[in-house]
C-alpha positions as CSV (number, residue, x, y, z in Angstrom):
1,M,-13.2,3.8,4.3
2,N,-9.7,4.1,5.6
3,F,-8.4,6.5,2.9
4,Q,-7.9,10.2,3.4
5,F,-5.5,12.7,1.7
6,E,-4.3,15.4,4.0
7,I,-2.4,18.4,2.5
8,I,-0.1,19.9,5.1
9,A,1.8,22.4,3.0
10,A,1.8,24.0,-0.4
11,A,4.5,26.0,-2.2
12,S,3.6,29.4,-3.6
13,G,4.6,30.0,-7.2
14,T,4.5,26.2,-8.0
15,Q,1.9,23.4,-7.8
16,A,4.1,21.5,-5.3
17,R,2.4,20.3,-2.1
18,A,3.3,18.0,0.8
19,G,0.7,15.7,2.2
20,I,-0.2,12.4,3.8
21,F,-2.3,9.7,2.2
22,H,-3.7,7.6,4.9
23,T,-4.2,3.9,4.0
24,P,-5.2,0.7,6.0
25,H,-1.5,-0.3,6.2
26,G,-0.2,3.1,7.3
27,P,0.4,6.6,6.1
28,I,2.1,7.5,2.9
29,P,3.9,10.9,3.2
30,T,3.9,12.7,-0.2
31,P,5.6,13.4,-2.5
32,I,6.7,9.8,-2.5
33,F,8.7,7.5,-4.7
34,A,7.6,3.9,-4.7
35,P,10.2,1.2,-5.5
36,V,8.8,-1.4,-7.9
37,G,8.4,-5.0,-6.8
38,T,7.1,-6.5,-10.0
39,Q,7.1,-10.1,-8.8
40,A,6.2,-9.3,-5.1
41,T,9.8,-8.4,-4.4
42,V,11.9,-5.3,-5.0
43,K,14.9,-6.9,-6.7
44,A,17.9,-7.5,-4.5
45,L,16.3,-6.0,-1.4
46,K,14.5,-7.5,1.6
47,P,11.5,-5.8,3.2
48,D,13.6,-4.7,6.2
49,D,16.0,-3.1,3.8
50,L,13.1,-1.1,2.4
51,H,12.0,-0.1,5.9
52,R,15.5,1.1,6.8
53,L,15.6,3.1,3.6
54,G,12.4,4.8,4.5
55,A,10.2,3.4,1.8
56,S,6.5,3.8,2.6
57,L,4.9,2.4,-0.6
58,V,5.8,-0.5,-2.8
59,L,4.3,-1.4,-6.2
60,S,3.6,-4.9,-7.5
61,N,2.3,-6.0,-10.8
62,T,-1.0,-7.6,-11.5
63,Y,-0.1,-9.2,-14.8
64,H,3.0,-10.9,-13.6
65,L,1.5,-12.1,-10.3
66,Y,-1.6,-13.4,-12.1
67,L,0.6,-15.5,-14.4
68,R,3.0,-16.6,-11.6
69,P,2.3,-17.7,-8.9
70,G,-1.4,-16.9,-9.4
71,D,-3.6,-14.4,-7.7
72,E,-5.8,-17.1,-6.0
73,L,-2.7,-18.7,-4.5
74,V,-1.7,-15.3,-3.1
75,R,-5.2,-14.8,-1.7
76,D,-5.2,-18.3,-0.1
77,L,-1.9,-17.6,1.6
78,G,-3.1,-14.4,3.2
79,G,-2.8,-11.8,0.6
80,L,0.1,-9.9,-0.9
81,H,1.2,-8.2,2.3
82,R,1.6,-11.5,4.1
83,F,2.9,-13.3,1.0
84,M,5.8,-10.9,0.5
85,G,6.4,-10.0,4.1
86,W,5.8,-6.3,3.7
87,D,3.5,-4.6,6.2
88,G,3.4,-1.2,4.6
89,P,1.1,0.1,1.9
90,I,1.1,-1.6,-1.5
91,L,-0.1,-0.5,-4.9
92,T,-0.9,-2.9,-7.8
93,D,-1.2,-1.7,-11.3
94,S,-3.9,-3.2,-13.4
95,G,-1.8,-5.2,-15.8
96,G,-2.8,-3.0,-18.7
97,F,0.6,-1.6,-19.4
98,Q,2.1,-5.1,-19.6
99,V,-0.7,-6.5,-21.6
100,F,-0.5,-3.7,-24.2
101,S,3.3,-3.9,-24.4
102,L,2.9,-7.5,-25.7
103,G,2.4,-6.2,-29.2
104,G,1.6,-9.1,-31.5
105,L,0.7,-11.4,-28.5
106,R,-2.5,-9.6,-27.8
107,K,-5.8,-8.6,-29.4
108,I,-7.9,-5.6,-28.1
109,D,-11.7,-5.4,-28.4
110,Q,-14.4,-3.2,-26.8
111,D,-14.8,-5.7,-23.9
112,G,-11.2,-6.3,-23.0
113,V,-8.0,-7.9,-24.2
114,T,-7.0,-11.4,-25.2
115,F,-3.3,-12.1,-24.8
116,K,-0.7,-14.8,-24.8
117,S,1.6,-15.3,-21.8
118,H,5.1,-14.2,-22.4
119,I,6.1,-17.2,-20.2
120,D,4.6,-20.2,-22.0
121,G,2.4,-18.8,-24.8
122,S,-0.9,-19.8,-23.1
123,S,-4.0,-17.7,-23.9
124,H,-5.6,-15.5,-21.3
125,R,-8.4,-12.9,-21.1
126,F,-8.3,-9.6,-19.2
127,T,-11.5,-7.5,-18.8
128,P,-12.0,-4.6,-16.4
129,E,-13.9,-7.0,-14.1
130,R,-11.2,-9.6,-14.3
131,S,-8.5,-7.1,-13.5
132,I,-10.4,-5.9,-10.4
133,A,-11.0,-9.4,-9.3
134,I,-7.3,-10.3,-9.5
135,Q,-6.4,-7.1,-7.6
136,E,-8.9,-7.9,-4.9
137,N,-7.4,-11.3,-4.5
138,L,-3.9,-9.7,-4.2
139,G,-5.2,-7.3,-1.6
140,A,-3.1,-4.1,-2.3
141,D,-4.2,-0.9,-0.6
142,I,-4.3,1.1,-3.9
143,I,-5.5,-0.6,-7.1
144,M,-5.6,0.7,-10.6
145,A,-8.4,0.8,-13.2
146,F,-7.8,-1.4,-16.3
147,D,-7.0,0.8,-19.2
148,E,-5.0,1.0,-22.4
149,C,-1.7,2.7,-22.6
150,P,-1.7,3.8,-26.3
151,P,1.1,5.1,-28.4
152,P,1.5,8.7,-27.3
153,N,1.7,10.5,-30.7
154,D,-1.1,8.9,-32.8
155,Y,-4.0,11.2,-32.3
156,A,-6.7,9.1,-34.0
157,Y,-5.7,6.0,-32.1
158,V,-5.4,7.8,-28.7
159,K,-8.9,9.3,-29.2
160,Q,-10.3,5.8,-30.1
161,S,-8.6,4.4,-27.1
162,L,-10.2,6.9,-24.7
163,N,-13.6,6.0,-26.1
164,R,-12.9,2.4,-25.2
165,T,-11.2,2.7,-21.8
166,H,-13.3,5.4,-20.2
167,P,-16.2,2.9,-20.1
168,W,-13.7,0.3,-18.8
169,L,-13.2,2.6,-15.8
170,E,-16.9,2.7,-15.1
171,R,-17.0,-1.1,-15.2
172,C,-14.0,-1.2,-12.8
173,I,-16.0,0.9,-10.3
174,Q,-19.0,-1.3,-10.6
175,A,-16.9,-4.5,-10.2
176,K,-15.0,-3.3,-7.1
177,T,-16.3,-4.8,-3.9
178,R,-13.6,-4.3,-1.2
179,P,-13.9,-1.1,0.8
180,D,-10.3,-1.4,2.1
181,Q,-8.9,-0.7,-1.4
182,A,-8.7,2.7,-3.1
183,L,-9.3,2.5,-6.9
184,F,-7.5,5.2,-8.9
185,G,-8.5,6.1,-12.4
186,I,-5.8,6.7,-15.1
187,V,-5.8,9.8,-17.2
188,Q,-4.6,9.1,-20.7
189,G,-4.5,11.2,-23.9
190,G,-1.0,10.9,-25.2
191,I,0.7,14.2,-25.9
192,F,-2.5,15.9,-27.0
193,P,-3.7,18.7,-24.7
194,D,-7.4,18.4,-25.8
195,L,-7.5,14.6,-25.2
196,R,-5.7,14.9,-21.8
197,E,-8.3,17.4,-20.8
198,V,-11.2,15.2,-22.0
199,S,-9.8,12.2,-20.1
200,A,-9.3,14.2,-16.9
201,R,-12.7,15.9,-16.9
202,F,-14.4,12.5,-17.6
203,M,-13.0,11.3,-14.3
204,L,-13.8,14.3,-12.2
205,D,-17.5,13.3,-12.0
206,L,-16.6,9.8,-10.8
207,N,-15.2,11.2,-7.5
208,L,-12.4,8.7,-7.2
209,P,-10.0,8.6,-4.2
210,G,-7.0,9.4,-6.4
211,Y,-6.0,10.0,-10.0
212,A,-3.1,8.5,-12.0
213,I,-1.5,10.0,-15.0
214,G,-0.5,7.3,-17.5
215,G,1.0,7.1,-21.0
216,L,4.0,9.3,-20.2
217,A,7.7,8.2,-20.0
218,V,6.9,6.0,-23.0
219,G,8.9,7.7,-25.7
220,E,7.7,11.3,-25.7
221,T,10.2,14.2,-24.9
222,K,10.6,15.6,-21.4
223,E,9.2,18.8,-22.7
224,Q,6.1,17.0,-23.8
225,M,5.8,15.3,-20.5
226,A,6.0,18.6,-18.7
227,A,3.4,20.2,-21.0
228,M,0.9,17.4,-20.2
229,L,1.5,17.9,-16.5
230,D,1.0,21.6,-16.8
231,I,-2.4,21.0,-18.5
232,L,-3.6,18.5,-15.8
233,A,-2.4,20.4,-12.7
234,P,-5.3,22.9,-12.7
235,I,-7.9,20.3,-13.8
236,L,-7.3,17.4,-11.4
237,P,-8.9,18.0,-8.0
238,W,-6.5,19.6,-5.5
239,E,-7.8,17.6,-2.6
240,K,-7.0,14.2,-4.2
241,P,-3.5,12.5,-4.7
242,R,-2.0,12.4,-8.1
243,Y,0.2,9.5,-9.3
244,L,2.5,9.8,-12.3
245,M,3.0,6.2,-13.4
246,G,6.3,4.7,-14.4
247,V,8.4,7.8,-13.9
248,G,11.7,7.8,-11.9
249,A,14.5,9.7,-13.6
250,P,15.6,12.2,-10.9
251,E,14.9,15.3,-12.9
252,D,11.5,14.0,-13.8
253,L,10.7,13.6,-10.1
254,V,11.7,17.2,-9.5
255,N,9.8,18.6,-12.4
256,G,6.8,16.4,-11.6
257,I,6.7,17.5,-8.0
258,L,6.8,21.2,-9.1
259,R,3.7,20.4,-11.2
260,G,1.7,18.9,-8.4
261,V,2.5,15.2,-8.6
262,D,2.3,13.4,-5.3
263,M,3.3,9.8,-6.2
264,F,5.9,8.2,-8.5
265,D,7.1,4.7,-9.3
266,C,9.8,3.3,-11.6
267,V,12.1,0.4,-12.2
268,L,15.0,2.8,-12.9
269,P,17.0,2.4,-9.6
270,T,16.9,-1.4,-9.6
271,R,17.4,-1.8,-13.4
272,L,20.5,0.5,-13.3
273,A,21.9,-1.5,-10.4
274,R,21.7,-4.7,-12.4
275,H,23.7,-3.0,-15.2
276,G,26.4,-1.8,-12.8
277,A,25.3,1.9,-12.6
278,A,24.8,4.2,-9.7
279,L,22.7,7.4,-9.5
280,V,24.7,10.3,-8.1
281,L,24.3,14.1,-8.1
282,G,25.5,15.4,-11.4
283,G,24.9,12.2,-13.4
284,R,25.4,8.5,-13.3
285,L,28.4,6.3,-12.5
286,N,29.0,3.3,-14.8
287,L,31.0,1.0,-12.6
288,N,32.0,-1.1,-15.6
289,N,34.4,1.7,-16.5
290,A,38.1,1.0,-15.8
291,Q,38.6,4.5,-14.3
292,Y,37.0,3.2,-11.1
293,S,39.2,0.2,-10.7
294,R,41.5,1.9,-8.1
295,D,39.1,4.5,-6.9
296,P,38.9,4.6,-3.1
297,A,36.0,7.0,-2.9
298,P,32.4,6.0,-2.1
299,L,29.8,6.1,-4.9
300,A,28.7,9.6,-3.7
301,A,30.5,11.9,-1.3
302,D,28.5,12.5,2.0
303,C,25.9,9.9,1.1
304,P,24.8,8.2,4.3
305,C,23.5,5.0,2.7
306,Y,25.0,1.6,3.8
307,T,26.8,1.2,0.5
308,C,28.6,4.5,0.6
309,T,29.5,4.3,4.2
310,H,31.1,0.9,3.9
311,F,32.5,0.3,0.4
312,S,34.6,2.0,-2.3
313,R,34.0,2.4,-6.0
314,A,36.9,0.1,-6.6
315,Y,35.3,-2.7,-4.6
316,I,31.9,-2.3,-6.1
317,R,33.5,-2.3,-9.6
318,H,35.2,-5.5,-8.7
319,L,31.9,-7.1,-7.8
320,V,30.3,-5.8,-11.0
321,K,33.1,-7.3,-13.2
322,A,33.0,-10.5,-11.2
323,D,29.2,-10.7,-11.7
324,E,28.7,-11.1,-7.9
325,I,25.2,-10.8,-6.6
326,L,26.4,-8.4,-3.9
327,A,27.0,-5.8,-6.6
328,H,23.3,-5.7,-7.4
329,V,22.4,-5.5,-3.7
330,L,24.8,-2.6,-2.9
331,L,24.0,-0.6,-6.0
332,T,20.2,-1.1,-5.5
333,L,20.5,0.0,-1.9
334,H,22.3,3.2,-3.0
335,N,20.0,3.9,-6.0
336,V,16.8,3.5,-4.1
337,H,18.2,5.6,-1.2
338,F,19.1,8.3,-3.7
339,L,15.6,8.7,-5.1
340,L,13.9,8.3,-1.7
341,E,16.2,11.0,-0.2
342,L,15.5,13.3,-3.2
343,V,11.8,13.3,-2.6
344,R,12.2,13.5,1.2
345,T,14.4,16.6,0.6
346,L,11.8,18.2,-1.7
347,R,9.0,17.4,0.7
348,Q,10.8,19.2,3.5
349,A,11.6,22.1,1.2
350,I,7.8,22.4,0.4
351,I,7.1,22.5,4.1
352,E,9.8,25.2,4.7
353,G,8.8,27.2,1.6
354,T,12.1,26.7,-0.3
355,V,11.2,24.1,-2.9
356,A,11.7,26.4,-5.9
357,E,15.3,27.1,-4.8
358,V,16.1,23.5,-3.9
359,A,14.7,22.2,-7.1
360,A,16.6,24.8,-9.2
361,A,19.8,23.9,-7.5
362,F,19.3,20.2,-8.2
363,L,18.3,20.6,-11.8
364,A,21.3,22.9,-12.5
365,H,23.7,20.0,-11.6
366,Y,21.8,17.0,-13.0
367,P,22.0,16.3,-16.8
368,G,19.2,13.7,-16.7
369,V,18.3,10.2,-17.6
370,S,16.3,9.5,-20.8
371,S,12.6,9.2,-20.1
372,D,12.3,6.0,-22.1
373,E,13.6,4.1,-19.0
374,G,10.4,4.8,-17.2
375,N,8.3,1.7,-17.7
376,R,7.3,-0.4,-14.7
377,D,7.8,-3.9,-16.2
378,K,10.4,-6.3,-14.9
379,G,11.8,-4.0,-12.2
């Protein structure tokens, strides 16, 4: 009900495609980058800022909203859309990534995970059924199956993890009751081609509305990430959207789109902004550096974002050094614009049949950001 993926163009010689994923809260043009609003807010931005930037999908976090303010409170106040004042599509992850990142604060068994809150140390229990119930209370358009994000390079553990979390996916499907939410499964398998294929093929028979690719941007090399995407591209169904979780470095977006990925999310643009850095073509500007103290230029030449059309590098550096909140706002506006404009440009290039050339030109001038900045926690 209410969900349909429409492919409107495909690029010969690559796996890239442009499409529209129709949801109850509006269409999502793909490829798309989703800003992360971990706590039901994209840090430093208002919902109308996101609309002006052209964002069409926002991600929020099940684990964090369960702990604070509580999923039942959000439900009672009209659901996540009304609660956060965002009328566009929302995706919630299952909480699995955050739970499994707790290390010594959690214990995994075949039924689920027991963990201690990072806020107050209280004990909690997540099972597939509980994760789905929480996400149904929150009311996002796209929800994620509860799974484990294992260490990517431990073959024995990753194989064991698949044997545990594949049944969890089946339990998530059985637990889901809301027809106005699309449940995506998550392909795991670390950096191992055979395990990635096993996980993907397991999900094909379940006929889900979309498929996520998890367990990347967690410490593996960019070459390993690309290799896993190359393996999955011909296996995952062409007619369903593909979501690469927690990936937002610009060159990773480009390489992912060329390999058939439709959706991305990452805390990278907001996190960099809080550390005084701007994403620009050719690299990254660290506004903490003294070389920008008298620089009258905008962050990026010819950038049409509000920040670049109104303020200089010198002024933004002053705000950063003075620890002014406006520094976070202006840098976040620019960084989110940079990534949204990048995927918009690539989408148009797919439609026009020039994506290979556009991608090559971009990658030739962008040295990259380390992929370990790709987790979705605390955006």
